[in-house]
C-alpha positions in Angstrom: 25.1 3.6 -20.9 21.6 3.9 -19.5 20.5 2.2 -16.3 17.4 0.2 -15.9 15.8 2.9 -13.9 16.5 5.6 -16.5 15.0 3.4 -19.2 11.9 2.9 -17.0 11.5 6.7 -16.6 11.8 7.2 -20.4 9.0 4.6 -20.9 7.0 6.3 -18.2 7.1 9.7 -19.9 6.2 8.1 -23.2 3.1 6.4 -21.6 2.1 9.5 -19.7 1.9 11.6 -22.9 -1.0 9.4 -24.1 -3.1 8.9 -21.0 -4.8 11.4 -18.7 -7.2 10.8 -15.8 -10.4 12.7 -15.7 -13.2 12.9 -13.1 -15.3 10.3 -14.8 -12.3 8.1 -15.6 -9.3 8.6 -13.3 -5.9 7.2 -13.7 -4.8 4.1 -11.8 -1.0 4.6 -11.3 1.3 1.8 -10.0 4.7 2.1 -8.5 6.8 -0.8 -7.2 10.0 -0.7 -5.2 12.2 -3.7 -4.3 10.2 -4.3 -1.1 6.7 -2.8 -1.7 4.0 -2.0 -4.2 1.8 1.0 -4.3 -1.3 2.0 -6.3 -3.1 5.3 -6.6 -6.2 6.5 -8.4 -5.6 10.1 -9.6 -7.7 12.8 -11.1 -5.3 14.7 -13.3 -7.7 17.5 -14.0 -7.6 18.6 -10.4 -4.2 17.0 -9.6 -5.6 15.1 -6.6 -5.3 11.6 -5.4 -8.7 10.1 -4.9 -7.8 6.6 -3.6 -4.4 5.1 -2.5 -3.3 1.7 -1.3 -0.1 -0.1 -0.6 1.2 -3.3 1.0 2.9 -1.5 3.9 0.3 -2.8 6.3 0.6 -6.4 5.1 3.5 -7.9 7.1 3.4 -11.5 5.9 3.2 -13.1 2.5 5.1 -13.1 -0.8 5.2 -10.1 -3.1 2.7 -11.7 -5.5 0.2 -12.1 -2.6 0.7 -8.5 -1.5 0.2 -7.2 -5.1 -3.1 -9.1 -5.3 -4.2 -7.6 -2.0 -3.3 -4.1 -3.1 -5.3 -4.5 -6.3 -8.3 -5.8 -4.4 -8.0 -3.0 -1.9 -7.9 -0.3 -4.6 -10.9 -1.7 -6.3 -12.8 -1.9 -3.0 -12.0 1.7 -2.2 -12.9 2.8 -5.7 -16.3 1.1 -5.4 -16.9 3.0 -2.2 -16.2 6.3 -4.0 -18.5 5.1 -6.9 -15.6 4.8 -9.4 -16.1 2.0 -11.9 -13.8 2.9 -14.8 -10.1 3.9 -14.7 -7.2 4.3 -17.1 -4.4 2.0 -16.2 -0.9 3.6 -15.9 1.7 0.8 -15.5 4.4 3.4 -14.7 6.9 2.3 -17.2 7.0 -1.2 -15.9 6.4 -4.2 -18.2 3.0 -5.7 -18.0 4.1 -8.9 -16.3 4.5 -10.3 -12.8 3.4 -8.0 -10.0 1.8 -5.3 -12.3 -0.3 -7.9 -14.1 -1.4 -9.6 -10.8 -2.4 -6.2 -9.3 -4.4 -5.2 -12.4 -6.1 -8.6 -12.7 -7.1 -8.5 -9.0 -8.6 -5.0 -9.5 -10.5 -6.2 -12.6 -11.9 -9.2 -10.6 -13.2 -6.9 -8.0 -15.1 -4.8 -10.5 -12.8 -2.1 -11.9 -13.0 -1.7 -15.7 -10.0 -0.7 -17.8 
């Protein structure tokens, strides 16, 4: 019997086969734990993280509000580095809830994917 986390890792590898971040269009990767949500913009050609954000600094608010703040923060940092387009990597999670809110907030602030 496979656990939920193992199934997520299987989905993650299936997704990662298809998407790749380049210098002109890096990969926006999302990870969520039970308490926090993280987002990174990664150039896979060099293997370097360009921009990163998380909700560790936000002390108050619900997870939905924190996810929106992380999405907006990533988009703001990307604009500062002159990145307008990214490839979205949902990390094996379903595109609902926190993942959708984070991506919608990033789109509202100007990221294209």
